[in-house]
Predicted model as a PDB file, atoms N, CA, C, CB and O in Angstrom, pLDDT in the B-factor column:
MODEL        1                                                                  
ATOM      1  N   MET A   1       0.847  -1.372   0.193  1.00 50.00           N  
ATOM      2  CA  MET A   1       0.004   0.005  -0.119  1.00 50.00           C  
ATOM      3  C   MET A   1       0.724   1.241  -0.067  1.00 50.00           C  
ATOM      4  CB  MET A   1      -1.130   0.223   0.860  1.00 50.00           C  
ATOM      5  O   MET A   1       0.280   2.265  -0.586  1.00 50.00           O  
ATOM      6  N   VAL A   2       2.010   1.179   0.646  1.00 53.00           N  
ATOM      7  CA  VAL A   2       2.877   2.410   0.703  1.00 53.00           C  
ATOM      8  C   VAL A   2       3.351   2.584  -0.763  1.00 53.00           C  
ATOM      9  CB  VAL A   2       4.171   2.258   1.780  1.00 53.00           C  
ATOM     10  O   VAL A   2       3.231   3.710  -1.244  1.00 53.00           O  
ATOM     11  N   ASN A   3       3.773   1.791  -1.376  1.00 65.00           N  
ATOM     12  CA  ASN A   3       4.315   1.845  -2.781  1.00 65.00           C  
ATOM     13  C   ASN A   3       3.313   2.490  -3.583  1.00 65.00           C  
ATOM     14  CB  ASN A   3       4.662   0.453  -3.382  1.00 65.00           C  
ATOM     15  O   ASN A   3       3.660   3.360  -4.382  1.00 65.00           O  
ATOM     16  N   TYR A   4       1.992   2.129  -3.448  1.00 68.00           N  
ATOM     17  CA  TYR A   4       1.035   2.680  -4.400  1.00 68.00           C  
ATOM     18  C   TYR A   4       0.922   4.164  -4.043  1.00 68.00           C  
ATOM     19  CB  TYR A   4      -0.385   1.929  -4.342  1.00 68.00           C  
ATOM     20  O   TYR A   4       0.828   5.035  -4.908  1.00 68.00           O  
ATOM     21  N   MET A   5       0.933   4.387  -2.855  1.00 73.00           N  
ATOM     22  CA  MET A   5       0.900   6.029  -2.463  1.00 73.00           C  
ATOM     23  C   MET A   5       1.955   6.905  -3.053  1.00 73.00           C  
ATOM     24  CB  MET A   5       1.076   6.259  -0.895  1.00 73.00           C  
ATOM     25  O   MET A   5       1.766   8.023  -3.533  1.00 73.00           O  
ATOM     26  N   SER A   6       3.132   6.239  -2.956  1.00 75.00           N  
ATOM     27  CA  SER A   6       4.170   7.006  -3.215  1.00 75.00           C  
ATOM     28  C   SER A   6       4.315   7.306  -4.850  1.00 75.00           C  
ATOM     29  CB  SER A   6       5.365   6.312  -2.595  1.00 75.00           C  
ATOM     30  O   SER A   6       4.857   8.312  -5.310  1.00 75.00           O  
ATOM     31  N   VAL A   7       3.758   6.298  -5.585  1.00 74.00           N  
ATOM     32  CA  VAL A   7       3.758   6.304  -7.051  1.00 74.00           C  
ATOM     33  C   VAL A   7       2.559   7.441  -7.482  1.00 74.00           C  
ATOM     34  CB  VAL A   7       3.437   4.668  -7.656  1.00 74.00           C  
ATOM     35  O   VAL A   7       2.673   8.310  -8.346  1.00 74.00           O  
ATOM     36  N   GLN A   8       1.493   7.197  -6.701  1.00 78.00           N  
ATOM     37  CA  GLN A   8       0.150   8.280  -7.017  1.00 78.00           C  
ATOM     38  C   GLN A   8       0.886   9.729  -6.540  1.00 78.00           C  
ATOM     39  CB  GLN A   8      -1.579   7.874  -5.855  1.00 78.00           C  
ATOM     40  O   GLN A   8       0.509  10.743  -7.126  1.00 78.00           O  
ATOM     41  N   LYS A   9       1.744   9.833  -5.675  1.00 76.00           N  
ATOM     42  CA  LYS A   9       2.204  11.152  -5.433  1.00 76.00           C  
ATOM     43  C   LYS A   9       2.921  11.670  -6.538  1.00 76.00           C  
ATOM     44  CB  LYS A   9       2.998  11.224  -4.286  1.00 76.00           C  
ATOM     45  O   LYS A   9       2.586  12.751  -7.024  1.00 76.00           O  
ATOM     46  N   VAL A  10       4.012  10.923  -7.054  1.00 72.00           N  
ATOM     47  CA  VAL A  10       4.674  11.047  -8.022  1.00 72.00           C  
ATOM     48  C   VAL A  10       3.977  11.677  -9.271  1.00 72.00           C  
ATOM     49  CB  VAL A  10       5.163   9.902  -8.190  1.00 72.00           C  
ATOM     50  O   VAL A  10       4.335  12.735  -9.789  1.00 72.00           O  
ATOM     51  N   PHE A  11       2.919  10.882  -9.700  1.00 76.00           N  
ATOM     52  CA  PHE A  11       2.192  10.989 -10.859  1.00 76.00           C  
ATOM     53  C   PHE A  11       1.171  12.131 -10.625  1.00 76.00           C  
ATOM     54  CB  PHE A  11       1.545   9.644 -11.224  1.00 76.00           C  
ATOM     55  O   PHE A  11       0.630  12.456 -11.682  1.00 76.00           O  
ATOM     56  N   GLU A  12       0.842  12.679  -9.782  1.00 82.00           N  
ATOM     57  CA  GLU A  12       0.238  13.683  -9.400  1.00 82.00           C  
ATOM     58  C   GLU A  12       0.794  15.046  -9.937  1.00 82.00           C  
ATOM     59  CB  GLU A  12       0.210  13.581  -8.088  1.00 82.00           C  
ATOM     60  O   GLU A  12       0.122  15.962 -10.410  1.00 82.00           O  
ATOM     61  N   CYS A  13       2.105  15.003  -9.777  1.00 82.00           N  
ATOM     62  CA  CYS A  13       2.692  16.326 -10.174  1.00 82.00           C  
ATOM     63  C   CYS A  13       2.849  16.349 -11.815  1.00 82.00           C  
ATOM     64  CB  CYS A  13       4.200  16.539  -9.398  1.00 82.00           C  
ATOM     65  O   CYS A  13       3.442  15.442 -12.398  1.00 82.00           O  
ATOM     66  N   GLN A  14       2.410  17.190 -12.334  1.00 86.00           N  
ATOM     67  CA  GLN A  14       2.590  17.089 -13.933  1.00 86.00           C  
ATOM     68  C   GLN A  14       3.914  17.428 -14.545  1.00 86.00           C  
ATOM     69  CB  GLN A  14       1.624  18.019 -14.624  1.00 86.00           C  
ATOM     70  O   GLN A  14       4.184  17.080 -15.694  1.00 86.00           O  
ATOM     71  N   ASP A  15       4.739  18.101 -13.792  1.00 87.00           N  
ATOM     72  CA  ASP A  15       6.144  18.113 -14.240  1.00 87.00           C  
ATOM     73  C   ASP A  15       6.776  17.089 -14.140  1.00 87.00           C  
ATOM     74  CB  ASP A  15       6.867  18.919 -13.705  1.00 87.00           C  
ATOM     75  O   ASP A  15       7.496  16.737 -15.075  1.00 87.00           O  
ATOM     76  N   LEU A  16       6.678  16.343 -12.990  1.00 83.00           N  
ATOM     77  CA  LEU A  16       7.274  14.795 -12.857  1.00 83.00           C  
ATOM     78  C   LEU A  16       6.832  13.964 -13.727  1.00 83.00           C  
ATOM     79  CB  LEU A  16       7.002  14.098 -11.625  1.00 83.00           C  
ATOM     80  O   LEU A  16       7.625  13.174 -14.240  1.00 83.00           O  
ATOM     81  N   ARG A  17       5.596  13.957 -14.051  1.00 82.00           N  
ATOM     82  CA  ARG A  17       5.172  12.907 -14.977  1.00 82.00           C  
ATOM     83  C   ARG A  17       5.354  12.964 -16.406  1.00 82.00           C  
ATOM     84  CB  ARG A  17       3.927  12.731 -14.828  1.00 82.00           C  
ATOM     85  O   ARG A  17       5.492  12.005 -17.165  1.00 82.00           O  
ATOM     86  N   LYS A  18       5.334  14.527 -16.768  1.00 83.00           N  
ATOM     87  CA  LYS A  18       6.034  14.746 -18.094  1.00 83.00           C  
ATOM     88  C   LYS A  18       7.470  14.127 -18.303  1.00 83.00           C  
ATOM     89  CB  LYS A  18       6.159  16.228 -18.300  1.00 83.00           C  
ATOM     90  O   LYS A  18       7.812  13.345 -19.190  1.00 83.00           O  
ATOM     91  N   HIS A  19       8.174  14.620 -17.357  1.00 86.00           N  
ATOM     92  CA  HIS A  19       9.699  14.314 -17.312  1.00 86.00           C  
ATOM     93  C   HIS A  19      10.003  12.837 -17.294  1.00 86.00           C  
ATOM     94  CB  HIS A  19      10.366  14.947 -16.038  1.00 86.00           C  
ATOM     95  O   HIS A  19      10.956  12.478 -17.987  1.00 86.00           O  
ATOM     96  N   ILE A  20       9.341  11.923 -16.607  1.00 83.00           N  
ATOM     97  CA  ILE A  20       9.301  10.407 -16.793  1.00 83.00           C  
ATOM     98  C   ILE A  20       8.963   9.917 -18.068  1.00 83.00           C  
ATOM     99  CB  ILE A  20       8.387   9.803 -15.921  1.00 83.00           C  
ATOM    100  O   ILE A  20       9.637   9.080 -18.668  1.00 83.00           O  
ATOM    101  N   LEU A  21       7.860  10.463 -18.517  1.00 81.00           N  
ATOM    102  CA  LEU A  21       7.457   9.781 -19.687  1.00 81.00           C  
ATOM    103  C   LEU A  21       7.928  10.308 -20.896  1.00 81.00           C  
ATOM    104  CB  LEU A  21       6.134   9.714 -19.762  1.00 81.00           C  
ATOM    105  O   LEU A  21       7.445   9.921 -21.960  1.00 81.00           O  
ATOM    106  N   SER A  22       8.851  11.180 -20.852  1.00 82.00           N  
ATOM    107  CA  SER A  22       9.754  11.546 -22.030  1.00 82.00           C  
ATOM    108  C   SER A  22      10.758  10.603 -22.281  1.00 82.00           C  
ATOM    109  CB  SER A  22      10.426  12.821 -21.853  1.00 82.00           C  
ATOM    110  O   SER A  22      11.367  10.657 -23.349  1.00 82.00           O  
ATOM    111  N   PHE A  23      11.012   9.760 -21.458  1.00 86.00           N  
ATOM    112  CA  PHE A  23      11.966   8.891 -21.597  1.00 86.00           C  
ATOM    113  C   PHE A  23      11.534   7.438 -22.528  1.00 86.00           C  
ATOM    114  CB  PHE A  23      12.387   8.629 -20.145  1.00 86.00           C  
ATOM    115  O   PHE A  23      12.313   6.531 -22.819  1.00 86.00           O  
ATOM    116  N   PHE A  24      10.192   7.516 -22.856  1.00 85.00           N  
ATOM    117  CA  PHE A  24       9.778   6.421 -23.612  1.00 85.00           C  
ATOM    118  C   PHE A  24       9.542   7.159 -25.160  1.00 85.00           C  
ATOM    119  CB  PHE A  24       8.356   5.669 -22.875  1.00 85.00           C  
ATOM    120  O   PHE A  24       9.030   8.265 -25.335  1.00 85.00           O  
ATOM    121  N   PRO A  25       9.986   6.365 -26.072  1.00 86.00           N  
ATOM    122  CA  PRO A  25       9.992   6.982 -27.532  1.00 86.00           C  
ATOM    123  C   PRO A  25       8.526   7.086 -27.973  1.00 86.00           C  
ATOM    124  CB  PRO A  25      10.859   6.027 -28.649  1.00 86.00           C  
ATOM    125  O   PRO A  25       7.634   6.274 -27.726  1.00 86.00           O  
ATOM    126  N   LYS A  26       8.435   8.225 -28.669  1.00 88.00           N  
ATOM    127  CA  LYS A  26       7.069   8.386 -29.086  1.00 88.00           C  
ATOM    128  C   LYS A  26       6.723   7.462 -30.332  1.00 88.00           C  
ATOM    129  CB  LYS A  26       6.821   9.885 -29.419  1.00 88.00           C  
ATOM    130  O   LYS A  26       7.600   7.286 -31.178  1.00 88.00           O  
ATOM    131  N   ARG A  27       5.646   6.945 -30.458  1.00 91.00           N  
ATOM    132  CA  ARG A  27       5.016   6.009 -31.426  1.00 91.00           C  
ATOM    133  C   ARG A  27       4.124   6.516 -32.446  1.00 91.00           C  
ATOM    134  CB  ARG A  27       4.298   5.073 -30.752  1.00 91.00           C  
ATOM    135  O   ARG A  27       3.352   7.398 -32.071  1.00 91.00           O  
ATOM    136  N   CYS A  28       4.067   6.165 -33.601  1.00 92.00           N  
ATOM    137  CA  CYS A  28       2.763   6.620 -34.535  1.00 92.00           C  
ATOM    138  C   CYS A  28       1.664   5.664 -33.835  1.00 92.00           C  
ATOM    139  CB  CYS A  28       2.951   6.265 -36.462  1.00 92.00           C  
ATOM    140  O   CYS A  28       1.760   4.585 -33.250  1.00 92.00           O  
ATOM    141  N   LEU A  29       0.720   6.405 -34.102  1.00 91.00           N  
ATOM    142  CA  LEU A  29      -0.706   5.711 -33.480  1.00 91.00           C  
ATOM    143  C   LEU A  29      -1.327   4.658 -34.326  1.00 91.00           C  
ATOM    144  CB  LEU A  29      -1.904   6.813 -33.293  1.00 91.00           C  
ATOM    145  O   LEU A  29      -2.271   3.963 -33.954  1.00 91.00           O  
ATOM    146  N   HIS A  30      -0.737   4.578 -35.500  1.00 92.00           N  
ATOM    147  CA  HIS A  30      -1.397   3.709 -36.522  1.00 92.00           C  
ATOM    148  C   HIS A  30      -0.416   2.492 -36.761  1.00 92.00           C  
ATOM    149  CB  HIS A  30      -1.699   4.550 -37.938  1.00 92.00           C  
ATOM    150  O   HIS A  30      -0.928   1.380 -36.634  1.00 92.00           O  
ATOM    151  N   CYS A  31       0.860   2.550 -37.073  1.00 92.00           N  
ATOM    152  CA  CYS A  31       1.772   1.487 -37.401  1.00 92.00           C  
ATOM    153  C   CYS A  31       2.789   1.247 -36.081  1.00 92.00           C  
ATOM    154  CB  CYS A  31       2.604   1.909 -38.803  1.00 92.00           C  
ATOM    155  O   CYS A  31       3.548   0.278 -36.102  1.00 92.00           O  
ATOM    156  N   HIS A  32       2.777   2.147 -34.956  1.00 91.00           N  
ATOM    157  CA  HIS A  32       3.366   1.931 -33.887  1.00 91.00           C  
ATOM    158  C   HIS A  32       5.038   1.901 -33.743  1.00 91.00           C  
ATOM    159  CB  HIS A  32       2.796   0.832 -33.559  1.00 91.00           C  
ATOM    160  O   HIS A  32       5.722   1.612 -32.761  1.00 91.00           O  
ATOM    161  N   LYS A  33       5.466   2.339 -35.191  1.00 90.00           N  
ATOM    162  CA  LYS A  33       6.680   2.475 -35.240  1.00 90.00           C  
ATOM    163  C   LYS A  33       7.247   3.501 -34.541  1.00 90.00           C  
ATOM    164  CB  LYS A  33       6.978   2.507 -36.328  1.00 90.00           C  
ATOM    165  O   LYS A  33       6.546   4.512 -34.514  1.00 90.00           O  
ATOM    166  N   LYS A  34       8.712   3.593 -33.736  1.00 90.00           N  
ATOM    167  CA  LYS A  34       9.091   4.779 -33.256  1.00 90.00           C  
ATOM    168  C   LYS A  34       9.543   6.154 -34.189  1.00 90.00           C  
ATOM    169  CB  LYS A  34      10.091   4.377 -32.471  1.00 90.00           C  
ATOM    170  O   LYS A  34      10.185   6.185 -35.239  1.00 90.00           O  
ATOM    171  N   MET A  35       9.051   7.086 -33.522  1.00 89.00           N  
ATOM    172  CA  MET A  35       9.204   8.205 -34.565  1.00 89.00           C  
ATOM    173  C   MET A  35      10.428   9.110 -34.111  1.00 89.00           C  
ATOM    174  CB  MET A  35       7.784   9.136 -34.685  1.00 89.00           C  
ATOM    175  O   MET A  35      10.735   9.275 -32.931  1.00 89.00           O  
ATOM    176  N   ASN A  36      11.122   9.703 -35.242  1.00 84.00           N  
ATOM    177  CA  ASN A  36      12.125  10.571 -34.957  1.00 84.00           C  
ATOM    178  C   ASN A  36      11.538  12.034 -34.348  1.00 84.00           C  
ATOM    179  CB  ASN A  36      12.948  10.726 -36.276  1.00 84.00           C  
ATOM    180  O   ASN A  36      10.344  12.298 -34.210  1.00 84.00           O  
ATOM    181  N   ASN A  37      12.573  12.838 -34.048  1.00 79.00           N  
ATOM    182  CA  ASN A  37      11.910  14.160 -33.549  1.00 79.00           C  
ATOM    183  C   ASN A  37      11.927  15.033 -34.381  1.00 79.00           C  
ATOM    184  CB  ASN A  37      12.418  14.756 -32.466  1.00 79.00           C  
ATOM    185  O   ASN A  37      11.526  16.162 -34.100  1.00 79.00           O  
ATOM    186  N   ASN A  38      12.452  14.677 -35.745  1.00 74.00           N  
ATOM    187  CA  ASN A  38      12.311  15.558 -36.913  1.00 74.00           C  
ATOM    188  C   ASN A  38      10.896  15.595 -37.387  1.00 74.00           C  
ATOM    189  CB  ASN A  38      13.214  15.113 -38.044  1.00 74.00           C  
ATOM    190  O   ASN A  38      10.180  14.601 -37.512  1.00 74.00           O  
ATOM    191  N   LYS A  39      10.490  17.059 -37.686  1.00 68.00           N  
ATOM    192  CA  LYS A  39       9.078  17.196 -38.416  1.00 68.00           C  
ATOM    193  C   LYS A  39       9.081  17.781 -39.666  1.00 68.00           C  
ATOM    194  CB  LYS A  39       8.124  17.986 -37.674  1.00 68.00           C  
ATOM    195  O   LYS A  39       9.209  18.989 -39.865  1.00 68.00           O  
ATOM    196  N   ALA A  40       8.924  16.824 -40.611  1.00 64.00           N  
ATOM    197  CA  ALA A  40       8.861  17.312 -42.178  1.00 64.00           C  
ATOM    198  C   ALA A  40       7.783  16.812 -42.798  1.00 64.00           C  
ATOM    199  CB  ALA A  40      10.039  16.897 -43.057  1.00 64.00           C  
ATOM    200  O   ALA A  40       7.651  15.588 -42.801  1.00 64.00           O  
ATOM    201  N   SER A  41       6.745  17.688 -43.481  1.00 57.00           N  
ATOM    202  CA  SER A  41       5.685  17.279 -43.869  1.00 57.00           C  
ATOM    203  C   SER A  41       5.620  17.204 -45.396  1.00 57.00           C  
ATOM    204  CB  SER A  41       4.770  18.017 -43.294  1.00 57.00           C  
ATOM    205  O   SER A  41       4.602  16.790 -45.950  1.00 57.00           O  
ATOM    206  N   TYR A  42       6.791  17.635 -46.141  1.00 67.00           N  
ATOM    207  CA  TYR A  42       6.793  17.623 -47.261  1.00 67.00           C  
ATOM    208  C   TYR A  42       7.111  16.240 -47.827  1.00 67.00           C  
ATOM    209  CB  TYR A  42       7.522  18.572 -47.591  1.00 67.00           C  
ATOM    210  O   TYR A  42       7.925  15.563 -47.199  1.00 67.00           O  
ATOM    211  N   PRO A  43       6.553  15.725 -48.967  1.00 65.00           N  
ATOM    212  CA  PRO A  43       6.693  14.217 -49.495  1.00 65.00           C  
ATOM    213  C   PRO A  43       8.259  14.193 -50.080  1.00 65.00           C  
ATOM    214  CB  PRO A  43       5.418  13.807 -50.852  1.00 65.00           C  
ATOM    215  O   PRO A  43       8.855  15.049 -50.735  1.00 65.00           O  
ATOM    216  N   LYS A  44       8.582  13.233 -49.724  1.00 66.00           N  
ATOM    217  CA  LYS A  44      10.131  12.665 -50.178  1.00 66.00           C  
ATOM    218  C   LYS A  44      10.022  11.526 -50.848  1.00 66.00           C  
ATOM    219  CB  LYS A  44      11.150  12.324 -49.009  1.00 66.00           C  
ATOM    220  O   LYS A  44       8.950  11.173 -51.341  1.00 66.00           O  
ATOM    221  N   TYR A  45      11.084  10.854 -50.934  1.00 69.00           N  
ATOM    222  CA  TYR A  45      11.153   9.356 -51.491  1.00 69.00           C  
ATOM    223  C   TYR A  45      10.680   8.567 -50.369  1.00 69.00           C  
ATOM    224  CB  TYR A  45      12.684   8.823 -51.970  1.00 69.00           C  
ATOM    225  O   TYR A  45      11.014   8.852 -49.218  1.00 69.00           O  
ATOM    226  N   TYR A  46       9.901   7.565 -50.651  1.00 70.00           N  
ATOM    227  CA  TYR A  46       9.411   6.555 -49.777  1.00 70.00           C  
ATOM    228  C   TYR A  46      10.481   5.624 -49.250  1.00 70.00           C  
ATOM    229  CB  TYR A  46       8.390   5.788 -50.462  1.00 70.00           C  
ATOM    230  O   TYR A  46      10.254   4.899 -48.282  1.00 70.00           O  
ATOM    231  N   TRP A  47      11.597   5.636 -49.850  1.00 76.00           N  
ATOM    232  CA  TRP A  47      12.466   4.877 -48.977  1.00 76.00           C  
ATOM    233  C   TRP A  47      13.729   5.550 -48.124  1.00 76.00           C  
ATOM    234  CB  TRP A  47      12.997   3.871 -49.841  1.00 76.00           C  
ATOM    235  O   TRP A  47      14.703   4.954 -47.664  1.00 76.00           O  
ATOM    236  N   ASP A  48      13.451   6.832 -48.059  1.00 79.00           N  
ATOM    237  CA  ASP A  48      14.073   7.574 -46.953  1.00 79.00           C  
ATOM    238  C   ASP A  48      13.549   7.455 -45.744  1.00 79.00           C  
ATOM    239  CB  ASP A  48      14.112   8.836 -47.162  1.00 79.00           C  
ATOM    240  O   ASP A  48      12.525   8.021 -45.360  1.00 79.00           O  
ATOM    241  N   LYS A  49      14.371   6.572 -44.990  1.00 82.00           N  
ATOM    242  CA  LYS A  49      13.830   6.297 -43.585  1.00 82.00           C  
ATOM    243  C   LYS A  49      13.871   7.415 -42.563  1.00 82.00           C  
ATOM    244  CB  LYS A  49      14.580   5.182 -42.993  1.00 82.00           C  
ATOM    245  O   LYS A  49      13.175   7.358 -41.549  1.00 82.00           O  
ATOM    246  N   GLU A  50      14.622   8.360 -42.803  1.00 84.00           N  
ATOM    247  CA  GLU A  50      14.617   9.746 -41.928  1.00 84.00           C  
ATOM    248  C   GLU A  50      13.217  10.326 -42.098  1.00 84.00           C  
ATOM    249  CB  GLU A  50      15.804  10.934 -42.470  1.00 84.00           C  
ATOM    250  O   GLU A  50      12.580  10.792 -41.154  1.00 84.00           O  
ATOM    251  N   TRP A  51      12.769  10.270 -43.366  1.00 85.00           N  
ATOM    252  CA  TRP A  51      11.556  11.322 -43.721  1.00 85.00           C  
ATOM    253  C   TRP A  51      10.302  10.100 -43.080  1.00 85.00           C  
ATOM    254  CB  TRP A  51      11.404  11.867 -45.902  1.00 85.00           C  
ATOM    255  O   TRP A  51       9.446  10.487 -42.284  1.00 85.00           O  
ATOM    256  N   CYS A  52      10.346   8.900 -43.469  1.00 85.00           N  
ATOM    257  CA  CYS A  52       9.271   7.934 -43.164  1.00 85.00           C  
ATOM    258  C   CYS A  52       9.017   7.850 -41.503  1.00 85.00           C  
ATOM    259  CB  CYS A  52       9.717   6.436 -43.798  1.00 85.00           C  
ATOM    260  O   CYS A  52       7.920   7.605 -41.000  1.00 85.00           O  
ATOM    261  N   TYR A  53      10.006   8.052 -40.907  1.00 87.00           N  
ATOM    262  CA  TYR A  53       9.887   7.806 -39.367  1.00 87.00           C  
ATOM    263  C   TYR A  53       9.558   9.275 -38.603  1.00 87.00           C  
ATOM    264  CB  TYR A  53      11.425   7.115 -38.755  1.00 87.00           C  
ATOM    265  O   TYR A  53       9.411   9.331 -37.383  1.00 87.00           O  
ATOM    266  N   SER A  54       9.470  10.373 -39.419  1.00 88.00           N  
ATOM    267  CA  SER A  54       9.301  11.778 -38.751  1.00 88.00           C  
ATOM    268  C   SER A  54       7.849  11.869 -38.804  1.00 88.00           C  
ATOM    269  CB  SER A  54      10.069  13.097 -39.523  1.00 88.00           C  
ATOM    270  O   SER A  54       7.139  11.454 -39.720  1.00 88.00           O  
ATOM    271  N   GLU A  55       7.383  12.591 -37.476  1.00 87.00           N  
ATOM    272  CA  GLU A  55       6.183  12.812 -37.182  1.00 87.00           C  
ATOM    273  C   GLU A  55       5.564  13.953 -38.162  1.00 87.00           C  
ATOM    274  CB  GLU A  55       6.158  13.112 -35.768  1.00 87.00           C  
ATOM    275  O   GLU A  55       6.235  14.936 -38.477  1.00 87.00           O  
ATOM    276  N   ASN A  56       4.234  13.750 -38.621  1.00 85.00           N  
ATOM    277  CA  ASN A  56       3.851  14.678 -39.713  1.00 85.00           C  
ATOM    278  C   ASN A  56       3.319  15.851 -39.117  1.00 85.00           C  
ATOM    279  CB  ASN A  56       2.854  14.100 -40.681  1.00 85.00           C  
ATOM    280  O   ASN A  56       2.758  15.762 -38.025  1.00 85.00           O  
ATOM    281  N   MET A  57       3.438  17.063 -39.768  1.00 83.00           N  
ATOM    282  CA  MET A  57       3.256  18.316 -39.152  1.00 83.00           C  
ATOM    283  C   MET A  57       1.663  18.494 -39.038  1.00 83.00           C  
ATOM    284  CB  MET A  57       3.994  19.492 -40.008  1.00 83.00           C  
ATOM    285  O   MET A  57       1.165  19.140 -38.116  1.00 83.00           O  
ATOM    286  N   LYS A  58       0.833  17.822 -40.131  1.00 84.00           N  
ATOM    287  CA  LYS A  58      -0.620  18.245 -40.460  1.00 84.00           C  
ATOM    288  C   LYS A  58      -1.432  17.455 -39.366  1.00 84.00           C  
ATOM    289  CB  LYS A  58      -1.124  17.830 -42.108  1.00 84.00           C  
ATOM    290  O   LYS A  58      -2.411  17.881 -38.753  1.00 84.00           O  
ATOM    291  N   MET A  59      -0.876  16.305 -39.248  1.00 85.00           N  
ATOM    292  CA  MET A  59      -1.741  15.124 -38.620  1.00 85.00           C  
ATOM    293  C   MET A  59      -0.868  14.543 -37.460  1.00 85.00           C  
ATOM    294  CB  MET A  59      -2.119  13.862 -39.784  1.00 85.00           C  
ATOM    295  O   MET A  59      -0.126  13.575 -37.626  1.00 85.00           O  
ATOM    296  N   ARG A  60      -1.011  15.210 -36.266  1.00 86.00           N  
ATOM    297  CA  ARG A  60       0.093  14.990 -34.998  1.00 86.00           C  
ATOM    298  C   ARG A  60      -0.313  13.631 -34.585  1.00 86.00           C  
ATOM    299  CB  ARG A  60      -0.010  16.166 -33.575  1.00 86.00           C  
ATOM    300  O   ARG A  60      -1.499  13.299 -34.586  1.00 86.00           O  
ATOM    301  N   GLY A  61       0.788  12.716 -34.176  1.00 88.00           N  
ATOM    302  CA  GLY A  61       0.796  11.542 -33.528  1.00 88.00           C  
ATOM    303  C   GLY A  61       0.891  10.500 -34.719  1.00 88.00           C  
ATOM    304  O   GLY A  61       0.893   9.292 -34.481  1.00 88.00           O  
ATOM    305  N   TYR A  62       0.968  10.997 -35.994  1.00 89.00           N  
ATOM    306  CA  TYR A  62       1.234   9.827 -37.087  1.00 89.00           C  
ATOM    307  C   TYR A  62       2.389  10.229 -37.713  1.00 89.00           C  
ATOM    308  CB  TYR A  62       0.076   9.583 -38.219  1.00 89.00           C  
ATOM    309  O   TYR A  62       2.709  11.418 -37.686  1.00 89.00           O  
ATOM    310  N   CYS A  63       3.292   9.120 -38.468  1.00 89.00           N  
ATOM    311  CA  CYS A  63       4.233   9.152 -38.942  1.00 89.00           C  
ATOM    312  C   CYS A  63       3.990   9.762 -40.465  1.00 89.00           C  
ATOM    313  CB  CYS A  63       4.759   7.938 -38.727  1.00 89.00           C  
ATOM    314  O   CYS A  63       2.851   9.782 -40.931  1.00 89.00           O  
ATOM    315  N   ASN A  64       4.938  10.177 -41.087  1.00 86.00           N  
ATOM    316  CA  ASN A  64       4.825  10.686 -42.664  1.00 86.00           C  
ATOM    317  C   ASN A  64       4.174   9.561 -43.628  1.00 86.00           C  
ATOM    318  CB  ASN A  64       6.431  11.049 -43.305  1.00 86.00           C  
ATOM    319  O   ASN A  64       3.296   9.796 -44.458  1.00 86.00           O  
ATOM    320  N   TRP A  65       4.798   8.207 -43.356  1.00 86.00           N  
ATOM    321  CA  TRP A  65       4.544   7.226 -44.060  1.00 86.00           C  
ATOM    322  C   TRP A  65       3.061   7.004 -44.026  1.00 86.00           C  
ATOM    323  CB  TRP A  65       5.313   6.176 -43.663  1.00 86.00           C  
ATOM    324  O   TRP A  65       2.394   7.084 -45.058  1.00 86.00           O  
ATOM    325  N   CYS A  66       2.513   6.714 -42.811  1.00 88.00           N  
ATOM    326  CA  CYS A  66       1.019   6.636 -42.544  1.00 88.00           C  
ATOM    327  C   CYS A  66       0.184   7.675 -43.244  1.00 88.00           C  
ATOM    328  CB  CYS A  66       0.753   6.769 -41.071  1.00 88.00           C  
ATOM    329  O   CYS A  66      -0.820   7.423 -43.911  1.00 88.00           O  
ATOM    330  N   TYR A  67       0.805   9.119 -42.981  1.00 86.00           N  
ATOM    331  CA  TYR A  67      -0.261  10.170 -43.581  1.00 86.00           C  
ATOM    332  C   TYR A  67      -0.223  10.087 -44.867  1.00 86.00           C  
ATOM    333  CB  TYR A  67      -0.070  11.624 -43.255  1.00 86.00           C  
ATOM    334  O   TYR A  67      -1.336  10.255 -45.366  1.00 86.00           O  
ATOM    335  N   PHE A  68       0.843   9.840 -45.817  1.00 83.00           N  
ATOM    336  CA  PHE A  68       0.679   9.993 -47.069  1.00 83.00           C  
ATOM    337  C   PHE A  68       0.256   8.630 -47.819  1.00 83.00           C  
ATOM    338  CB  PHE A  68       1.876  10.580 -47.542  1.00 83.00           C  
ATOM    339  O   PHE A  68      -0.389   8.637 -48.868  1.00 83.00           O  
ATOM    340  N   TYR A  69       0.606   7.689 -47.295  1.00 82.00           N  
ATOM    341  CA  TYR A  69       0.572   6.174 -48.036  1.00 82.00           C  
ATOM    342  C   TYR A  69      -0.612   5.492 -47.451  1.00 82.00           C  
ATOM    343  CB  TYR A  69       2.004   5.159 -47.741  1.00 82.00           C  
ATOM    344  O   TYR A  69      -1.163   4.739 -48.253  1.00 82.00           O  
ATOM    345  N   VAL A  70      -1.088   5.542 -46.411  1.00 83.00           N  
ATOM    346  CA  VAL A  70      -2.025   4.744 -45.622  1.00 83.00           C  
ATOM    347  C   VAL A  70      -3.319   5.423 -45.617  1.00 83.00           C  
ATOM    348  CB  VAL A  70      -1.543   4.517 -44.203  1.00 83.00           C  
ATOM    349  O   VAL A  70      -4.367   4.849 -45.914  1.00 83.00           O  
ATOM    350  N   PHE A  71      -3.226   6.782 -45.242  1.00 81.00           N  
ATOM    351  CA  PHE A  71      -4.307   7.671 -45.143  1.00 81.00           C  
ATOM    352  C   PHE A  71      -4.715   8.296 -46.421  1.00 81.00           C  
ATOM    353  CB  PHE A  71      -4.003   8.666 -44.212  1.00 81.00           C  
ATOM    354  O   PHE A  71      -5.857   8.722 -46.591  1.00 81.00           O  
ATOM    355  N   GLU A  72      -3.692   8.360 -47.412  1.00 74.00           N  
ATOM    356  CA  GLU A  72      -3.686   9.265 -48.737  1.00 74.00           C  
ATOM    357  C   GLU A  72      -4.134  10.526 -48.451  1.00 74.00           C  
ATOM    358  CB  GLU A  72      -4.566   8.753 -49.885  1.00 74.00           C  
ATOM    359  O   GLU A  72      -5.240  10.720 -48.955  1.00 74.00           O  
ATOM    360  N   TYR A  73      -3.774  11.306 -47.938  1.00 58.00           N  
ATOM    361  CA  TYR A  73      -3.930  12.816 -47.509  1.00 58.00           C  
ATOM    362  C   TYR A  73      -2.712  13.446 -48.591  1.00 58.00           C  
ATOM    363  CB  TYR A  73      -3.567  13.126 -45.552  1.00 58.00           C  
ATOM    364  O   TYR A  73      -1.617  12.984 -48.912  1.00 58.00           O  
ATOM    365  N   ASP A  74      -3.375  14.617 -48.962  1.00 52.00           N  
ATOM    366  CA  ASP A  74      -2.175  15.579 -49.784  1.00 52.00           C  
ATOM    367  C   ASP A  74      -2.353  16.906 -49.336  1.00 52.00           C  
ATOM    368  CB  ASP A  74      -2.286  15.637 -51.521  1.00 52.00           C  
ATOM    369  O   ASP A  74      -1.627  17.805 -49.763  1.00 52.00           O  
TER     370      ASP A  74                                                      
ENDMDL                                                                          
END                                                                             
């Protein structure tokens, strides 16, 4: 019971929660691949891994690959 109380105290603080969860890599909501910190929305070649695994600017939470080739947005 004591461990639950201490965990609850830590996760009640928004700054601590944000800091702890920042260690986990951000993943695409559709394909669940790890995303890079780069943000590029312009289409490049589909074999460019740096572009594919970047987060899309228009549709947050999704990688560029899913945005352009799965959802077919332009």
